[in-house]
N, C-alpha and C positions, 0 to 999 in steps of 0.2 A: 093248308096254307090259307091265309084271308086275303081277300079281293086285292087291297090296297097292296098288300107285299106280293102278290104273285105282280103285279104290273109294274115292280119296281126291280124284278128276279131277274138276273143279267143283265143290267145296265150295263154296268162297269164293261163285262164283257164285248158286248155290242161297242158301248162310249170306245173301247182300245182296240176293237177289233178297225173301225173307220180309220185308225192310223196303220195297224197293223195289217189289215187285209189279209188273215189267214186263215178265216171261215169262206165257206163256199155262200152262193146265194142263196140256195137250198137249207141250209144250218141257218142262215140268219132270219131267212123267213120261218121254218119252225117254230124257232126263239122268241118269233113275236106274236105267231101265234100262239104259244103257252102261253106269255104275259095278255094276252087277250081272252085267255079262258078259250082257245078252239081244238089247241092241242094238249095230250096230258101229260109229255115230256118233251125234255129239249136233249139234242146229239150231244153224244159224251165227247167230244171236240168242246163242245160250248161250256159243257160241266169243266173241263178238265184249261182251258181259257180263265174261266170267270176263277176258279182257285188257285194260278198262277196270278192273275191281277191281284187279289185280295194277298197271297202269300209276300207278295215284292213290296204291297201296301202303296200300289201305283194309284194313284189318282189319275184319272185322265183327264185332258184339258174342257175347257168350254170352245166351244168352235162357234164361227160367226161366218154367213156367207157374204161375201160381198158380189155386187153386181157388176163386172166389166164389160168384155165382149159374149160373157155368159156367165152364169154364178159360180163362182169360187168358192170353196171351204180352205179355211185359215183357223187356225188354235192361235188364242190370245194367251200371251204370256203371261204368266201370272205376276213377276216382277213388274215389268215394263208397260202391261198392259198394252204391249203391240201386237198386232195380229202379222202371225207369219206363215208362211207355207208349211202344209204340213211334213214337207218332207223335210224340213228344220228341226222337228219335235225330237227332243231325246228318244222317245220311245219307238220311233219309226228305225233307228239303228239295229235294236234287238228282234226286228221280223223275223231272221234268219233262224236265231236263236228258238222263238216261238214256234216257227213251223217243225223246226226239229222236236220240241217236244209234244206237240200235235200229233207227230205220225207216228208215236209208239202207242198210240192210242188203236 
């Protein structure tokens, strides 16, 4: 895998996981290390999540940090261009379904 594609590798899984929160911090760290060329492979659960995201043709949203009392992460609705809480994204509703898929590993 060339350097540019390695940097982009598994970005869909990591972006989707921002909403889903199904990967462990260790799995996310190993994936980032792989993308940086430090680790030689990624955890199987990350590969499974990446495959699911691609098979469902999910386009993870764009995110926006807004400084309020503390920085808060929102997603940008592509239709209205409004920022909304992560809990309102349709992918958030699939969290338990994805956790069940990943447990089968």
